[in-house]
N, C-alpha and C positions, 0 to 999 in steps of 0.2 A: 216634602216633609211638612206636616201640619204643625201649627204653633204648640199644640198640647204635646205632641211627640217630642218637639224640641225642649219643652219644659221638663218633661220626664227624663230625657237623656241628659239634660244640663244638670238636673238635681243628682242624677246617678254619678255623673263625672265629678261634680263638686264634692260629694260625700266620699266616693271611693278612691279619689286621688290620694287622700290622706289616711283614710281608714285602711287597715291592712287586708283588703279583700279584692284588690286588683281592679283598677278603673278600666283598663283595656279589655279585660275579660267581661266585665259587666256591660261596657259599651258594645262589645261584639254580640253579646246575648240580646241586648236591647235592639240593636240595629237589625239583627236577624229576625226578631219577632215583628218588627215594624216593616220589614222588607226593604231596608235601606242598603245601598251598596255604591261602589264606584266613587266618582268625583263628588257627588252630593254628600256622601258620608265623610270623605276626606276633608272637605271644606268645613263642615261642622266640627269635626274632630280637632282641627287646627284652632278654631275659635274657642272651644271650651277648654282646651289645654292652655291657651294664653290666659284665659279667665282665671284658671286655678293658679297660674304663676303669679298673677296680680294679687290674688287673695293671700298667697304666701308673703308677698312683699308688705301687704297691709298689716298682717298679724305679727310678722317678725321685723317690722321696720326699725325698731330700736337696736336689734342685733345687727342689722344690715348697716345702719348708720355707724355703730361702734366699729364694725369691720373696716369701713372706708376711712373713718377717722384715724384708726391705727395704721392703716396702709399708707396714708398720705403723710404720716409723720416720718416716713422713710427710715424706720428703725426696725430692728429685729425684736418685735414685741408679740404679745399674745394674739392680737388681731392678725398680724402678718403670718404667724404660724398657722392660724386657723384657715386663712385663705390658701396657704400652701397646701394644707391637707385637702381642702375642697378641690384644688387643681389636680392633686394626685388622684383623688377619687374619680375624676373625670376621664382619666387615661383609658380605662377599659371600655367605657361606653363610647368614647371617641373612636376607638379601634373598630368596635362593632358597627357604629354609624357610618364610618367611611368605607369599610371593606365588606360588610355583610348586610347592608341595608336591604338589598333586593331579596336575599334569602329570608330575612326577618319578615318582610312584607308578604312573601310567599306563604309563610307560616300563618300569618294573619288571615289569609284567604283560604286556609285549609279546613275550615269548619269548626263546629262547636266541640268536637271530641277533644281536640288539643286544649281548648279552654278548660274543659272539665278536668282533664288530667292535671293541668298546671294548677288549678284551684286546689286539688288534693295535695299537690306538692307544697303549696303555700300553707295549707293547714298543718302539714307535717312539720314544716320549718318553724311555724309559730308555736306548735306544741313543744318541740325540742327546746326552744328558747325559754319557754315558760318553766319547764322542769329542770333545766340545766342550772347549776350553781357554780360557775367559774369564779376564780379569784378576781375581785373588783379592781379596776384600774382608774386612776384619777382623771387621766386625759387620754383623748384619742390620739394615738401615735400615727406617724406617716404610713407605717406598714399596715396598721389597722384600717386607715383611710383607704388604702389601695384595695385591701380585701373587701371592704364594704362596697367599694366601687365595682369590683368584680360581681358582687351580688346584684348591684344595680344593673349592670350590663346584661346579666342573664335574665333579669326581670323584664326585659323588653318583650319576652314571649307573652302572648295574651293569656291571662289567667294567673300569672305569677305577679304578685303584688310588689310594686316598687318599694313602697314604704315598709311593707311587711318584711320583704327580703333584706333590706338594708338595716332596719331596726333589729330584727331577729339575729342577723349575722353579728351586729355589734354587741348584742347581749351575750351571744355565745362566746365572743372574744373576751368578755369580761368588762366591757365599757359600761359606765354608769348610765342608768336609765334617764337621769335628769339631763344629760348632755346629748343623748342619742337622737331624740325626736328633733331637737333644734338642728343638729348636724344633718340628719336625714332630709329635712325639708329644705335647708339652704343648699345642700349639694345638688339637689334635683333641679334647681332653677336654670343653670346654664344648659344642661342637656335638653330640657323641655323646650327652651327657647331655640336651641340649635336644631332640634327636630322639627319645630314649627317653621323655621326658616327654610329647611330642606323641602318641607311639604308645600310651602308658599312657592318655592321655585318650581315644583312639579305642577302646581296649579297654574302658574304663569305660562308654562309650556303648553298647556292644553287650552288656555284662554279663559278669561273671566266668565264669559257667558256659559261655557261648558262646565266650569267649576261650580257655578251657581245654579245650574239646571236642576229644577225640582226643589230648590231651597230658596224660600222667600227671605227678604230682609227682616221681616217680622220674626220669623222662626229663628233666624240667626241671632238676633238681638235678645229674644226671650231665652234661648239656650245659653248665650254668653252670660246674661245677668243671673240666671239660675245657678250656673256653675260657679260664678264669682261669690254669690251670697252664701251658698251652701258649702263652698270651699273654705270660706272664712270660718264658718261654724265648725266644720270638720277638723280644720287645722288646730283650733283652740282645744277642741274636744280630745283630739288624738294626743296632744302634748300632755294633757291631764291623765289620759288612760295609760300612757307609757310610764309616767311617774308612779302610778299606782300598781303597775305590773299586771294589768287585767287582759292581756292579749289572748288568753286561752279561749275566751268566748268567741273571738274572731276565728280561731282555729276550728271550732265547732261549726261556725257559720260557713266557712269556706269548704269544709268537708261535706256538709249537707248540700250546698249549692253546686259544688263540683260533681257530686254523685247525680244530682238532678239534671245537670247539664249534659252529662254523659248519656243519661237515659233520653233526654230531649234530642240529642244528636242522632240517636238511633231512630227516633220517630219522625223527625223533619226530613 
């Protein structure tokens, strides 16, 4: 992987992790166009995913500090309830990660057709959430946190946006826009870190030299920094977009890219 390829893929990851257009789908498209595969692609993917987690921590650090302060008061307060909801939302993705990891990885290697179809599903979900007008709820309940967690677990498929699926599901359930972006980005931190740890385990099994084959330190650093910087920008931007309710434009984008990807899968 050349440094400019790492730069492009890092920017794609940073932007698409938070914007509801599917980071996994765009990385799959980019890796396919650049001819990247195997351990080289796995190592890079782990690096840029960790970078985007760090960008979440940087942008939402006040909320994270608030949660930990409330947690260590050892009282049943708003912060503790919020953390409980995050833990509940992790149950579905934990089940998928522990019991269906191999099947999910097989889907990732099945080509661009799946990516294109899932992007169309993302577009449909975003469109439904834009036009639906359910009764508004003040707080995210434990049951809603679990349902949003189910949406996150399904979004492991390449082309299904994690942020798009969780935010759109929350909107369809009637949760307020102001709270959803924050909850969506905070709930994703533990699963991404858990996924990265599992990938690091896989890398350790094949050995560092094999995992870094074809991937220079320069390319890895460039990709990491690009994902972090653009992740910070996209995280702030997405919070503003959700509050304004402008997700319909991303539905149009996903529909166009999804259709183009399906055509591309037939050509390549």
